Backbone as JSON Lines, residues from 0, in Angstrom:
{"i":0,"aa":"M","n":[-57.54,-17.78,-18.2],"ca":[-57.61,-16.75,-17.19],"c":[-56.63,-17.06,-16.05]}
{"i":1,"aa":"V","n":[-56.6,-18.3,-15.61],"ca":[-55.69,-18.7,-14.54],"c":[-54.24,-18.56,-14.99]}
{"i":2,"aa":"C","n":[-53.96,-18.9,-16.24],"ca":[-52.59,-18.78,-16.77],"c":[-52.16,-17.32,-16.8]}
{"i":3,"aa":"L","n":[-53.06,-16.44,-17.18],"ca":[-52.75,-15.01,-17.22],"c":[-52.45,-14.49,-15.81]}
{"i":4,"aa":"L","n":[-53.25,-14.91,-14.84],"ca":[-53.03,-14.52,-13.46],"c":[-51.68,-15.05,-12.95]}
{"i":5,"aa":"A","n":[-51.32,-16.27,-13.32],"ca":[-50.04,-16.85,-12.9],"c":[-48.87,-16.07,-13.48]}
{"i":6,"aa":"V","n":[-48.97,-15.66,-14.74],"ca":[-47.9,-14.89,-15.37],"c":[-47.75,-13.53,-14.69]}
{"i":7,"aa":"V","n":[-48.87,-12.89,-14.36],"ca":[-48.82,-11.6,-13.68],"c":[-48.2,-11.74,-12.3]}
{"i":8,"aa":"M","n":[-48.56,-12.79,-11.58],"ca":[-48.01,-13.01,-10.24],"c":[-46.52,-13.32,-10.27]}
{"i":9,"aa":"L","n":[-46.03,-13.94,-11.32],"ca":[-44.6,-14.19,-11.44],"c":[-43.83,-12.88,-11.54]}
{"i":10,"aa":"G","n":[-44.42,-11.91,-12.19],"ca":[-43.77,-10.6,-12.28],"c":[-43.75,-9.87,-10.96]}
{"i":11,"aa":"A","n":[-44.65,-10.21,-10.04],"ca":[-44.72,-9.55,-8.74],"c":[-43.72,-10.12,-7.75]}
{"i":12,"aa":"A","n":[-43.17,-11.29,-8.03],"ca":[-42.22,-11.92,-7.12],"c":[-40.9,-11.17,-7.15]}
{"i":13,"aa":"P","n":[-40.17,-11.14,-6.02],"ca":[-38.87,-10.49,-6.03],"c":[-37.92,-11.17,-7.0]}
{"i":14,"aa":"S","n":[-37.03,-10.38,-7.54],"ca":[-36.11,-10.89,-8.56],"c":[-35.16,-11.91,-7.97]}
{"i":15,"aa":"S","n":[-34.94,-13.0,-8.67],"ca":[-34.0,-14.01,-8.21],"c":[-32.62,-13.79,-8.83]}
{"i":16,"aa":"D","n":[-32.47,-12.71,-9.58],"ca":[-31.19,-12.38,-10.2],"c":[-30.18,-12.1,-9.09]}
{"i":17,"aa":"P","n":[-29.04,-12.81,-9.07],"ca":[-28.06,-12.61,-8.0],"c":[-27.53,-11.18,-7.9]}
{"i":18,"aa":"S","n":[-27.33,-10.52,-9.02],"ca":[-26.81,-9.15,-8.95],"c":[-27.86,-8.19,-8.39]}
{"i":19,"aa":"A","n":[-29.13,-8.43,-8.7],"ca":[-30.19,-7.59,-8.13],"c":[-30.29,-7.81,-6.63]}
{"i":20,"aa":"R","n":[-30.15,-9.05,-6.2],"ca":[-30.21,-9.35,-4.77],"c":[-29.0,-8.76,-4.06]}
{"i":21,"aa":"F","n":[-27.83,-8.85,-4.68],"ca":[-26.62,-8.26,-4.12],"c":[-26.82,-6.76,-3.92]}
{"i":22,"aa":"G","n":[-27.37,-6.09,-4.93],"ca":[-27.61,-4.65,-4.83],"c":[-28.64,-4.31,-3.78]}
{"i":23,"aa":"R","n":[-29.71,-5.1,-3.7],"ca":[-30.78,-4.85,-2.73],"c":[-30.26,-4.99,-1.31]}
{"i":24,"aa":"I","n":[-29.52,-6.07,-1.04],"ca":[-29.0,-6.28,0.32],"c":[-27.9,-5.28,0.63]}
{"i":25,"aa":"G","n":[-27.02,-5.01,-0.34],"ca":[-25.93,-4.06,-0.12],"c":[-26.41,-2.65,0.15]}
{"i":26,"aa":"H","n":[-27.57,-2.29,-0.39],"ca":[-28.12,-0.96,-0.13],"c":[-28.93,-0.92,1.17]}
{"i":27,"aa":"N","n":[-29.11,-2.05,1.81],"ca":[-29.77,-2.1,3.11],"c":[-28.77,-2.1,4.26]}
{"i":28,"aa":"M","n":[-27.47,-1.99,3.94],"ca":[-26.44,-2.0,4.98],"c":[-25.61,-0.73,4.89]}
{"i":29,"aa":"M","n":[-25.04,-0.35,6.02],"ca":[-24.17,0.81,6.11],"c":[-22.72,0.34,6.23]}
{"i":30,"aa":"C","n":[-21.81,1.15,5.71],"ca":[-20.39,0.88,5.88],"c":[-20.04,1.17,7.34]}
{"i":31,"aa":"V","n":[-19.2,0.34,7.93],"ca":[-18.88,0.51,9.35],"c":[-17.63,1.35,9.58]}
{"i":32,"aa":"C","n":[-17.11,1.98,8.52],"ca":[-15.89,2.79,8.67],"c":[-16.18,4.12,9.36]}
{"i":33,"aa":"G","n":[-17.44,4.5,9.46],"ca":[-17.78,5.76,10.1],"c":[-18.12,6.86,9.12]}
{"i":34,"aa":"C","n":[-18.13,6.56,7.83],"ca":[-18.44,7.58,6.83],"c":[-19.93,7.89,6.77]}
{"i":35,"aa":"G","n":[-20.77,7.0,7.28],"ca":[-22.21,7.21,7.28],"c":[-22.87,6.97,5.94]}
{"i":36,"aa":"Q","n":[-22.23,6.21,5.06],"ca":[-22.79,5.95,3.74],"c":[-23.24,4.5,3.62]}
{"i":37,"aa":"V","n":[-24.12,4.29,2.66],"ca":[-24.58,2.93,2.36],"c":[-23.37,2.12,1.88]}
{"i":38,"aa":"L","n":[-23.35,0.85,2.21],"ca":[-22.18,0.01,1.93],"c":[-21.75,0.07,0.46]}
{"i":39,"aa":"L","n":[-22.66,-0.11,-0.45],"ca":[-22.29,-0.14,-1.87],"c":[-22.0,1.25,-2.43]}
{"i":40,"aa":"E","n":[-22.31,2.3,-1.68],"ca":[-22.07,3.67,-2.14],"c":[-20.89,4.32,-1.42]}
{"i":41,"aa":"C","n":[-20.19,3.6,-0.57],"ca":[-19.09,4.18,0.21],"c":[-17.97,4.62,-0.73]}
{"i":42,"aa":"N","n":[-17.7,5.92,-0.73],"ca":[-16.63,6.46,-1.57],"c":[-15.51,7.03,-0.71]}
{"i":43,"aa":"H","n":[-15.42,6.57,0.51],"ca":[-14.38,6.98,1.43],"c":[-13.03,6.5,0.88]}
{"i":44,"aa":"V","n":[-12.14,7.43,0.59],"ca":[-10.85,7.08,-0.01],"c":[-10.05,6.27,1.0]}
{"i":45,"aa":"G","n":[-9.6,5.11,0.57],"ca":[-8.81,4.23,1.44],"c":[-9.64,3.58,2.53]}
{"i":46,"aa":"C","n":[-10.92,3.37,2.28],"ca":[-11.81,2.78,3.29],"c":[-11.32,1.37,3.63]}
{"i":47,"aa":"P","n":[-11.05,1.12,4.91],"ca":[-10.55,-0.2,5.29],"c":[-11.65,-1.25,5.39]}
{"i":48,"aa":"D","n":[-12.91,-0.84,5.35],"ca":[-13.99,-1.78,5.63],"c":[-14.87,-2.13,4.44]}
{"i":49,"aa":"S","n":[-15.11,-1.19,3.53],"ca":[-16.12,-1.44,2.49],"c":[-15.75,-2.6,1.57]}
{"i":50,"aa":"S","n":[-14.5,-2.67,1.13],"ca":[-14.13,-3.76,0.22],"c":[-14.21,-5.11,0.93]}
{"i":51,"aa":"R","n":[-13.82,-5.15,2.21],"ca":[-13.9,-6.4,2.97],"c":[-15.36,-6.81,3.17]}
{"i":52,"aa":"M","n":[-16.22,-5.84,3.5],"ca":[-17.64,-6.14,3.72],"c":[-18.33,-6.56,2.42]}
{"i":53,"aa":"I","n":[-17.97,-5.93,1.31],"ca":[-18.55,-6.32,0.02],"c":[-18.14,-7.74,-0.32]}
{"i":54,"aa":"G","n":[-16.88,-8.09,-0.04],"ca":[-16.42,-9.47,-0.24],"c":[-17.18,-10.45,0.64]}
{"i":55,"aa":"E","n":[-17.42,-10.06,1.9],"ca":[-18.19,-10.92,2.81],"c":[-19.62,-11.08,2.31]}
{"i":56,"aa":"L","n":[-20.19,-10.01,1.76],"ca":[-21.54,-10.09,1.22],"c":[-21.59,-11.06,0.04]}
{"i":57,"aa":"R","n":[-20.6,-10.98,-0.83],"ca":[-20.54,-11.92,-1.96],"c":[-20.4,-13.36,-1.45]}
{"i":58,"aa":"D","n":[-19.56,-13.56,-0.43],"ca":[-19.38,-14.9,0.13],"c":[-20.68,-15.42,0.75]}
{"i":59,"aa":"Q","n":[-21.39,-14.56,1.45],"ca":[-22.65,-14.97,2.08],"c":[-23.69,-15.35,1.03]}
{"i":60,"aa":"L","n":[-23.73,-14.59,-0.06],"ca":[-24.7,-14.89,-1.12],"c":[-24.32,-16.15,-1.88]}
{"i":61,"aa":"A","n":[-23.04,-16.47,-1.93],"ca":[-22.59,-17.69,-2.6],"c":[-22.68,-18.9,-1.69]}
{"i":62,"aa":"G","n":[-22.72,-18.68,-0.37],"ca":[-22.74,-19.77,0.59],"c":[-24.15,-20.26,0.89]}
{"i":63,"aa":"P","n":[-24.29,-20.93,2.03],"ca":[-25.59,-21.51,2.39],"c":[-26.67,-20.45,2.65]}
{"i":64,"aa":"N","n":[-26.3,-19.25,3.09],"ca":[-27.29,-18.2,3.31],"c":[-27.77,-17.6,2.0]}
{"i":65,"aa":"G","n":[-27.07,-17.86,0.92],"ca":[-27.41,-17.25,-0.36],"c":[-28.72,-17.71,-0.93]}
{"i":66,"aa":"T","n":[-29.17,-18.89,-0.54],"ca":[-30.43,-19.39,-1.07],"c":[-31.61,-19.04,-0.18]}
{"i":67,"aa":"G","n":[-31.34,-18.56,1.03],"ca":[-32.42,-18.23,1.96],"c":[-32.9,-16.79,1.78]}
{"i":68,"aa":"A","n":[-33.62,-16.34,2.76],"ca":[-34.17,-14.99,2.74],"c":[-33.06,-13.95,2.95]}
{"i":69,"aa":"D","n":[-33.35,-12.73,2.53],"ca":[-32.39,-11.64,2.72],"c":[-32.09,-11.42,4.2]}
{"i":70,"aa":"S","n":[-33.07,-11.69,5.05],"ca":[-32.87,-11.46,6.48],"c":[-31.79,-12.37,7.06]}
{"i":71,"aa":"L","n":[-31.56,-13.54,6.48],"ca":[-30.48,-14.41,6.96],"c":[-29.13,-13.75,6.76]}
{"i":72,"aa":"V","n":[-28.93,-13.14,5.61],"ca":[-27.66,-12.46,5.32],"c":[-27.53,-11.24,6.22]}
{"i":73,"aa":"L","n":[-28.6,-10.46,6.34],"ca":[-28.55,-9.27,7.19],"c":[-28.29,-9.64,8.64]}
{"i":74,"aa":"N","n":[-28.92,-10.71,9.12],"ca":[-28.69,-11.16,10.5],"c":[-27.25,-11.61,10.71]}
{"i":75,"aa":"W","n":[-26.62,-12.2,9.69],"ca":[-25.22,-12.59,9.81],"c":[-24.35,-11.35,10.01]}
{"i":76,"aa":"F","n":[-24.62,-10.3,9.22],"ca":[-23.86,-9.06,9.36],"c":[-24.14,-8.38,10.7]}
{"i":77,"aa":"V","n":[-25.38,-8.43,11.17],"ca":[-25.7,-7.86,12.48],"c":[-24.96,-8.62,13.57]}
{"i":78,"aa":"G","n":[-24.87,-9.93,13.44],"ca":[-24.13,-10.72,14.42],"c":[-22.65,-10.38,14.44]}
{"i":79,"aa":"K","n":[-22.1,-10.03,13.31],"ca":[-20.67,-9.73,13.23],"c":[-20.36,-8.28,13.58]}
{"i":80,"aa":"Y","n":[-21.16,-7.33,13.07],"ca":[-20.84,-5.9,13.21],"c":[-21.77,-5.15,14.16]}
{"i":81,"aa":"G","n":[-22.85,-5.76,14.56],"ca":[-23.81,-5.07,15.41],"c":[-24.93,-4.45,14.58]}
{"i":82,"aa":"A","n":[-25.93,-3.93,15.27],"ca":[-27.12,-3.4,14.6],"c":[-26.83,-2.13,13.81]}
{"i":83,"aa":"T","n":[-25.68,-1.49,14.04],"ca":[-25.36,-0.26,13.31],"c":[-25.07,-0.52,11.84]}
{"i":84,"aa":"V","n":[-24.9,-1.77,11.47],"ca":[-24.63,-2.09,10.06],"c":[-25.9,-1.97,9.22]}
{"i":85,"aa":"L","n":[-27.06,-1.96,9.85],"ca":[-28.32,-1.86,9.1],"c":[-28.62,-0.41,8.74]}
{"i":86,"aa":"A","n":[-29.03,-0.19,7.51],"ca":[-29.41,1.16,7.08],"c":[-30.72,1.58,7.73]}
{"i":87,"aa":"A","n":[-31.59,0.64,8.0],"ca":[-32.85,0.88,8.69],"c":[-33.12,-0.33,9.57]}
{"i":88,"aa":"P","n":[-33.73,-0.12,10.73],"ca":[-34.0,-1.26,11.6],"c":[-34.93,-2.27,10.94]}
{"i":89,"aa":"I","n":[-34.69,-3.52,11.24],"ca":[-35.57,-4.58,10.74],"c":[-36.85,-4.53,11.57]}
{"i":90,"aa":"R","n":[-37.98,-4.7,10.91],"ca":[-39.26,-4.68,11.62],"c":[-39.38,-5.93,12.48]}
{"i":91,"aa":"G","n":[-39.73,-5.74,13.73],"ca":[-39.96,-6.86,14.61],"c":[-39.25,-6.68,15.93]}
{"i":92,"aa":"G","n":[-39.87,-7.14,16.99],"ca":[-39.26,-7.08,18.3],"c":[-39.04,-5.65,18.77]}
{"i":93,"aa":"F","n":[-37.93,-5.44,19.44],"ca":[-37.62,-4.12,20.0],"c":[-37.35,-3.08,18.92]}
{"i":94,"aa":"D","n":[-37.0,-3.51,17.71],"ca":[-36.74,-2.57,16.62],"c":[-37.99,-1.79,16.22]}
{"i":95,"aa":"N","n":[-39.16,-2.29,16.58],"ca":[-40.39,-1.53,16.31],"c":[-40.39,-0.2,17.04]}
{"i":96,"aa":"V","n":[-39.68,-0.13,18.16],"ca":[-39.59,1.12,18.92],"c":[-38.94,2.21,18.07]}
{"i":97,"aa":"A","n":[-37.95,1.83,17.28],"ca":[-37.27,2.81,16.43],"c":[-38.22,3.4,15.39]}
{"i":98,"aa":"W","n":[-39.24,2.67,15.02],"ca":[-40.23,3.19,14.07],"c":[-41.34,3.95,14.79]}
{"i":99,"aa":"A","n":[-41.66,3.57,16.01],"ca":[-42.81,4.16,16.7],"c":[-42.47,5.44,17.46]}
{"i":100,"aa":"I","n":[-41.27,5.55,17.99],"ca":[-40.92,6.7,18.82],"c":[-41.04,8.04,18.08]}
{"i":101,"aa":"P","n":[-40.52,8.19,16.86],"ca":[-40.67,9.49,16.2],"c":[-42.13,9.9,15.99]}
{"i":102,"aa":"V","n":[-42.97,8.96,15.64],"ca":[-44.39,9.26,15.46],"c":[-45.02,9.65,16.79]}
{"i":103,"aa":"A","n":[-44.71,8.9,17.83],"ca":[-45.26,9.2,19.15],"c":[-44.8,10.56,19.65]}
{"i":104,"aa":"M","n":[-43.53,10.88,19.46],"ca":[-43.02,12.19,19.9],"c":[-43.69,13.33,19.14]}
{"i":105,"aa":"F","n":[-43.93,13.15,17.85],"ca":[-44.62,14.18,17.07],"c":[-46.03,14.4,17.6]}
{"i":106,"aa":"L","n":[-46.74,13.31,17.88],"ca":[-48.11,13.43,18.39],"c":[-48.13,14.08,19.77]}
{"i":107,"aa":"I","n":[-47.21,13.69,20.64],"ca":[-47.14,14.27,21.98],"c":[-46.83,15.77,21.89]}
{"i":108,"aa":"A","n":[-45.89,16.14,21.02],"ca":[-45.54,17.56,20.87],"c":[-46.71,18.36,20.31]}
{"i":109,"aa":"T","n":[-47.44,17.8,19.37],"ca":[-48.58,18.5,18.79],"c":[-49.68,18.7,19.82]}
{"i":110,"aa":"V","n":[-50.01,17.66,20.57],"ca":[-51.04,17.78,21.6],"c":[-50.58,18.74,22.7]}
{"i":111,"aa":"G","n":[-49.33,18.64,23.11],"ca":[-48.8,19.54,24.13],"c":[-48.83,21.0,23.69]}
{"i":112,"aa":"T","n":[-48.49,21.25,22.44],"ca":[-48.55,22.62,21.93],"c":[-49.99,23.12,21.91]}
{"i":113,"aa":"G","n":[-50.92,22.26,21.54],"ca":[-52.34,22.65,21.55],"c":[-52.81,23.02,22.94]}
{"i":114,"aa":"F","n":[-52.45,22.22,23.95],"ca":[-52.82,22.55,25.33],"c":[-52.17,23.85,25.79]}
{"i":115,"aa":"L","n":[-50.92,24.06,25.42],"ca":[-50.22,25.28,25.81],"c":[-50.87,26.52,25.2]}
{"i":116,"aa":"V","n":[-51.19,26.46,23.93],"ca":[-51.85,27.59,23.27],"c":[-53.23,27.84,23.88]}
{"i":117,"aa":"R","n":[-53.94,26.77,24.18],"ca":[-55.27,26.92,24.8],"c":[-55.15,27.56,26.18]}
{"i":118,"aa":"A","n":[-54.16,27.12,26.96],"ca":[-53.98,27.69,28.3],"c":[-53.61,29.17,28.2]}
{"i":119,"aa":"W","n":[-52.74,29.52,27.26],"ca":[-52.36,30.92,27.1],"c":[-53.55,31.78,26.67]}
{"i":120,"aa":"S","n":[-54.36,31.26,25.76],"ca":[-55.5,32.05,25.29],"c":[-56.54,32.22,26.39]}
{"i":121,"aa":"Q","n":[-56.76,31.2,27.22],"ca":[-57.71,31.33,28.32],"c":[-57.18,32.27,29.39]}
{"i":122,"aa":"K","n":[-55.88,32.21,29.64],"ca":[-55.28,33.09,30.64],"c":[-55.36,34.54,30.18]}
{"i":123,"aa":"R","n":[-55.1,34.76,28.91],"ca":[-55.14,36.12,28.36],"c":[-56.56,36.68,28.4]}
{"i":124,"aa":"S","n":[-57.55,35.87,28.03],"ca":[-58.93,36.35,28.05],"c":[-59.38,36.6,29.48]}
{"i":125,"aa":"G","n":[-58.9,35.84,30.44],"ca":[-59.23,36.05,31.85],"c":[-58.63,37.35,32.37]}
{"i":126,"aa":"V","n":[-57.43,37.7,31.95],"ca":[-56.79,38.95,32.38],"c":[-57.53,40.14,31.81]}
{"i":127,"aa":"V","n":[-57.95,40.05,30.57],"ca":[-58.66,41.16,29.94],"c":[-59.98,41.4,30.64]}
{"i":128,"aa":"M","n":[-60.7,40.33,31.01],"ca":[-61.97,40.5,31.68],"c":[-61.77,41.09,33.07]}
{"i":129,"aa":"A","n":[-60.76,40.64,33.79],"ca":[-60.53,41.14,35.13],"c":[-60.03,42.57,35.1]}
{"i":130,"aa":"G","n":[-59.25,42.94,34.1],"ca":[-58.69,44.29,34.03],"c":[-59.67,45.3,33.47]}
{"i":131,"aa":"G","n":[-60.8,44.88,32.96],"ca":[-61.74,45.8,32.34],"c":[-62.64,46.5,33.34]}
{"i":132,"aa":"G","n":[-62.55,46.2,34.62],"ca":[-63.43,46.79,35.63],"c":[-62.97,48.18,36.05]}
{"i":133,"aa":"A","n":[-63.57,48.68,37.13],"ca":[-63.24,50.02,37.64],"c":[-61.85,50.01,38.26]}
{"i":134,"aa":"S","n":[-61.22,51.19,38.28],"ca":[-59.88,51.3,38.84],"c":[-59.95,51.26,40.36]}
{"i":135,"aa":"L","n":[-58.84,50.93,40.97],"ca":[-58.78,50.84,42.42],"c":[-58.82,52.25,43.03]}
{"i":136,"aa":"P","n":[-59.47,52.39,44.17],"ca":[-59.5,53.72,44.81],"c":[-58.12,54.07,45.36]}
{"i":137,"aa":"V","n":[-57.7,55.28,45.12],"ca":[-56.41,55.75,45.6],"c":[-56.68,56.97,46.5]}
{"i":138,"aa":"D","n":[-56.15,56.92,47.71],"ca":[-56.4,58.05,48.6],"c":[-55.47,59.21,48.3]}
{"i":139,"aa":"D","n":[-55.8,60.38,48.82],"ca":[-55.06,61.61,48.52],"c":[-53.63,61.57,49.04]}
{"i":140,"aa":"A","n":[-53.39,60.91,50.16],"ca":[-52.04,60.83,50.73],"c":[-51.12,60.04,49.79]}
{"i":141,"aa":"L","n":[-51.62,58.97,49.21],"ca":[-50.83,58.17,48.28],"c":[-50.53,58.96,47.02]}
{"i":142,"aa":"R","n":[-51.52,59.72,46.52],"ca":[-51.3,60.55,45.32],"c":[-50.22,61.6,45.58]}
{"i":143,"aa":"E","n":[-50.25,62.21,46.73],"ca":[-49.25,63.24,47.06],"c":[-47.85,62.63,47.16]}
{"i":144,"aa":"R","n":[-47.75,61.46,47.75],"ca":[-46.46,60.78,47.86],"c":[-45.91,60.42,46.48]}
{"i":145,"aa":"I","n":[-46.77,59.91,45.59],"ca":[-46.35,59.56,44.23],"c":[-45.88,60.8,43.5]}
{"i":146,"aa":"R","n":[-46.6,61.93,43.66],"ca":[-46.22,63.17,42.99],"c":[-44.86,63.67,43.46]}
{"i":147,"aa":"R","n":[-44.6,63.61,44.79],"ca":[-43.31,64.07,45.33],"c":[-42.16,63.2,44.86]}
{"i":148,"aa":"E","n":[-42.36,61.87,44.8],"ca":[-41.27,60.96,44.43],"c":[-40.97,60.99,42.94]}
{"i":149,"aa":"T","n":[-41.9,61.45,42.13],"ca":[-41.65,61.45,40.69],"c":[-41.32,62.8,40.12]}
{"i":150,"aa":"E","n":[-41.35,63.86,40.9],"ca":[-41.0,65.17,40.33],"c":[-39.51,65.4,40.42]}
{"i":151,"aa":"F","n":[-39.03,66.22,39.52],"ca":[-37.59,66.51,39.48],"c":[-37.24,67.72,40.25]}
């Protein structure tokens, strides 16, 4: 039973295949040429950056960072090119704000819209109740003035 569990858990571990790791890390980075594409998918004709960055990625995976976690390689690229090289922010520290702000803005907008609709519906029902009463008294002099000003 323990042997079966060990075999199953080995399948759950991330692949140690260098080409799979190269693809995984390369798809977590953006090309810095300005095309807005993932590094390994950059098809910008004559791109001055993608081939150099792919070579640097191969060098990093072959060097001392190659045996460590993927975050070591990604941090090396962030140190060289800035945080814009990441396809998605790394979880942790201030980068959590990039994950939390869209959710918070959606919730704030939803609650704000609910309050606005509620205020409009209460205001409308208040106007209907106030307008449903008797009409204001109008004296004869005012009626005569209105009649003179509106006739042709």
